N, C-alpha and C positions, 0 to 999 in steps of 0.2 A: 620736482623731477623735471629735467629738460627734454625737449623733442629728441635731441641727439642721444640722451640716455636711454630714452625709450626705444629708439630706432635701434641702437646698439644691442639691447637686451633681446629685442624681438628677431635681429638677424641671427641669433643662435638657434632659432627654431627652424628645421629643416622643412621646405614645403616642395610639393609637386608643382609643375608648370604646365598651364594649359593656355590654348589660344581660345578666346571666346570670339565668336563671330556672328553677324547678323546682316541681314540685307534691308537696306532702307526701302520703305514703301515706294511704289511707283509715283511719279509726280502727279498722275491723275488716275486713282485707283479705279474709276468707273470707265475707262478707256482701256480695253484689252490689247490695244496697240501701242500705248504709252510705253516709253522706254522703263525698263526695270531700274530700280534704285541701285546705288553703289553698294558694293560690299565693303563691310566695316570689320576690323580685327583688333584685338587687343590682348596683349599677354597679361596673365593673372597668375598670381600665386596664393591669393585668398580665394580658395575653392575648396569645397567640401561636400560630402554626402550628409544630408540631413534626416531622411527618413527612407525606410524601405517600402512602407505601406502607408500612403501611397510613395511612389519614388520621387524624392525630392533632393535637389541640390541647392547650394548657395554660393553666390559669387560676390565679392566685394568690389565695387566701382568706386573710383574717385568722383565725388560729387560734381556735376557740371562737366564731366569729361564727354567726349563725343559718344562714347559708348553707354554712358549713363542717361544722356539725352536720347539717344536712339531707343533704348530699351524702355524708356519712359512711353514712347509712342508704338514701338514694334514689340508685341508680346512673344514673338517666336525667335528663337536664338539657338546657337550650337556650342559645343565645347570639343575641342580635340585635345586629348591628353597626349602631350608631347613625349617622345622618346629622347634619349640620350644623345641621338644622332641629329637631333632637331634644334640644337642651340642657336643656329643662325636664324631660325623662324621666330623663336622667342626674342632674340635680340633685335631683330627687324621691326617687330609689332610692339616692342617696348620703348622705342626711341621718342623722344620729345621733339615737337617741332618737326615732324617728319613729313615726307611727300605725300601725295594722295594715297589712300588705300589701295586704289585701283592698281597703282604701280607696285605696290608691295606684294600684291597676289600674283602679279605677272608671270614669274617663273617658279611658283610653288605649285606642285600637283595637288589638286583637290577635286572633290565631287561635291554636287550639290545636294544638300539633305533633302529627302522626300517630302518631310513635313514643313520644315523651316524655310527651305530655299537657301539656307545659309552655307558657306563654303566648310566642307569637312576635310581637314588636311590629310593628304596621303602619307602613310607611313606612321600615323599617330597609333599609339598603343590601345586607344579606345576613343569612341567618339559618341556624343550624345546630342539629341535634339530636344530642346525643352521649350515650355511656355511658361511665361511669367505668372506666378500665382500670387506673390506679394513683394512689395518694395518697403524697406524700412530705412529711414533715415538714421544714420549712426555717425555723429561727429562730421568729419570731413569726407565720409563715404555714403553710399547707397548700398545696403545688403539686398541683393536680388535673389529671391527664392524662385526657383523654377521646378515645375513639375516635368519629369524625364518622360518624353513621348516615345523616344527611340533609343536604343543603345547597341553598339556593335563593337567588335574587336577586329579592326581591319589588319593588326600587324601584331605579330607575337615576338618579332625580332628586337633584341636589346632590352635594355632597362629603362627606367623612366628618367626624365631630366628633373633635376631637383636644383633648389635654390637655397643657398646657405651662406651666412656671412656675406652677403651682397654679391654673391657670384653664382652663375649656373654651374652645376656639379653634376658628376656621375656618381653613382652608388658603387661601392666596392673598392 
């Protein structure tokens, strides 16, 4: 089986779309006046609930990606479950060779998570703040299992953004 055959088969599985975010640690954690680290975001479709007790979720990250490296050192992160009207957010944070994440967040409404300090996207169907419990190497990805520390439902408007056959889709 080739990579293309596997990719084509898996493209037939519809997935929800989330934005995973985290804040880099300050340059000098011992200095309260030190500048905060940069916000980082990444679109993910490999995201799922793992357990209700304790509340755990899992996200798949490409090994060696900026988010993989960041979550290796920063245990606190967040997830915004994107709505069908947030296709532009998903596309922006999925670009390869993109500009600085600081510029990508510039015109997107968000609030900071109380626990993680990570951006939580305004208009998301749900937001979660997590702490890494376990990292598992799996082929060319890292599976990050996080304990959910907070969960909220900021918006009930619209349906979920889905990913199917290599494109963002709406249900219905």
